[in-house]
N, C-alpha and C positions, 0 to 999 in steps of 0.2 A: 369480312370484318377483320380489322387489323387488331393484333394482340396489343392491348394497351400496356402490358408489362414488358414488351420487347424494348431492348435498349441497344442503341447504336453507339459504338465507341470510336472516337476520333482522337488518337493520341497527339500530344503537342511536342514540339521540339524533337529531340532524338529518342523519344520513348517508343516502345514496341509492345503490342498486345499479343500474347502467346497463349495457345491452349496446350497445356502440358499433356504428354502421353500418360496414360494410366499405368501404374505399377502392376506387374504381373502378380496375381495372387496364387497361381498354381504353376507347376512345372509342365512341360510338354507331356509328361507321363501321368499327370493328374494329381500329383502330390500337392496339398495345400501348404503354402509357405507362411511362416509367422511373419509379422511385420518387420522384425529385425533382419530377416533374411531376404526380403524383397529388394529388387533393384531400385535404386533411387530414381525418381522421375527426372531424368536428366535431359530428355529430348522433348521437343514440342514443335508446333506448327504456327507460323506467324499469321495472325488474323487481321492486324491493322498496323500501319507504320506511320509515324509522324513525318512532318515535312523536312526535318533536319534541324540541327542547331545553328543559330546565327554565328557567324564569325565576328570577333570583336576587333574591327579595324576602324579606329576613330576618324580616319581621313575621308571615309565615304559618307555621302549624304543619306538621309533616311530613305529616299526613293531608290537608291542603289542597293540597299541592304537586302531586298528580296532576292537578288541574284547572288548574294553573298552567304548562302547557306552551305554547310558541309553536306555533301550528298549522302544519303542513307545507303548502306551496303546490302541490307536485306530487303526483301520484297514480300508482299502478301503471298502466302502459299509456301514459302521456304520452310524447310525443316532445319531447326537450329539445335545446337548443344547448349544447355543451360548450366550456369554455375550452381554449385550446391548452396542452398540457402539464399540465393539472390532474388531480387525483385519483390514486389508486393502482390499477394494473392487477393483478388477482388471477386466477389460473387455478384454478377450482374442482376440476377433474380434471386432475392433472398429465399424464396421457396424452392428453388431448384439447385441441387448440389452440382449438377452437370454444367451450370452456367459459370463456374469458377474459371477465371483466366488469370494470367500472370502479367503484370505491367512492369517492364524493366527497361533500363537504358540500353540502347544498342551497344554501347561500348563495354557493357558487362557480359555480353554474350560470348561464349567460348569459341563458337564457330558456326558456319553454315554448311549443311550437308548437301553436296552437289552430286547428282548421278553422272556417271561418265559413259 
């Protein structure tokens, strides 16, 4: 049986859907940190990526516009660095706090973490 509350997100344009990392509530030694001392949630994992933003070149016909998108730099599964206070937090399932994701323009991301 399919979960009828399950939601699939398909971002449009140059929007990206990201699951933010949870802030650490304790140190490695087990000391509980107050909210003010916790690391900000500045990292996340890309869950979905839009098709890219259309270029605005009036000389092209409507049929040619599909090939005239700016390519997206991040991909599903990438780890990214988030700006402080950027994007819109959206809860996909109102009853589940863990379903909160961040929707943000790719151009607002600070960077993509690549392993070497």
